[in-house]
Every structure is written in C-alpha cells, then in structure tokens.
N, C-alpha and C positions, 0 to 999 in steps of 0.2 A: 485733411487732418492726420491721415495715416503716415504720409510723407514727413511732415513736421515731427511726428512722434519719433519716427525712425531716425530722423536726423539728431533729434535730442537725445535718443537713447545711445546712438553711437557717439555723440560728442561727450556723454556721460560715461563712456567706456563700459556700456552694457549695464549700467545701474538704472534699474526702473525707479528707485527712489530719488536720485538726483535728476533723471529726466523728468519726472513728476514735478519736481521742484522748479525746474526751468519752464515747464508747461502750464504750471499753476493748477495741477490736477493730482490725484491720488495715484500712488505706484500702481495699484489694481487697475485703474483705467489705462495706464501705460502697457501694462501686461495684457490687457484685454485687445487693445489696439494692435500689439505685436502679434498676438494669436490670430487676430483677423486678417492681418498681412499674410501670415502663414497659409490661412485657409484659403484666402483669395488667389495667392500665387501657386500654392503647392511647394513652396520652398521652406526651408527649415533655417532659422537663424542660428541653430546650434552646429549646422553643418557649414565647414569653412569655406568651401567653393560657393555655396550659396550667399554666404556672408559677404565674399569678395565681389560677387556679381552685383549683390545690392549696393555696396559702396561705390562700385564703378557707375552703375546706373543713377545713383543720386548725384554723383559729381558731373555726369554728364547733363542730367536734368538741371543743375544749378548753373553750369556753364550755358546752356541754352537760354535760360532766363536772363542771363547777362550779369550775374551777381559776381 
C-alpha cells in the first residue's frame, strides 16, 4: 500500500489531495502513509537526493514487475 501511495503522490506532483483522489482515500491518509515510509526507511521526501533515489527505486521495481 505504501508503494502505490508513493507512486500516486509522485504522479500527482507531490499533492496529497490529488493522490488521495487517485487512491480513493483522504489526503491525511496519504500524508500518514508518506510519514510511515519516512519512518521505515529513514529517508526524507523533502530531501532531493532521497527523492531521486525513491523515484529510481520505484522505476526499477516497476520494470522488474514487467509493466
């Protein structure tokens, strides 16, 4: 669920409101999932290097799934 939230948030240009609309959940739910990601990984979505690494990891994951 966190991965799909991250993908939706990135596709929504960092908007929790638009990501929530895509995921059919409240923007606070999106924000909570993003915070949980940061807690689990020790990464910050506000730090450019961490964000670039996340985007690359998501792309690698997508390619591995064959999408």
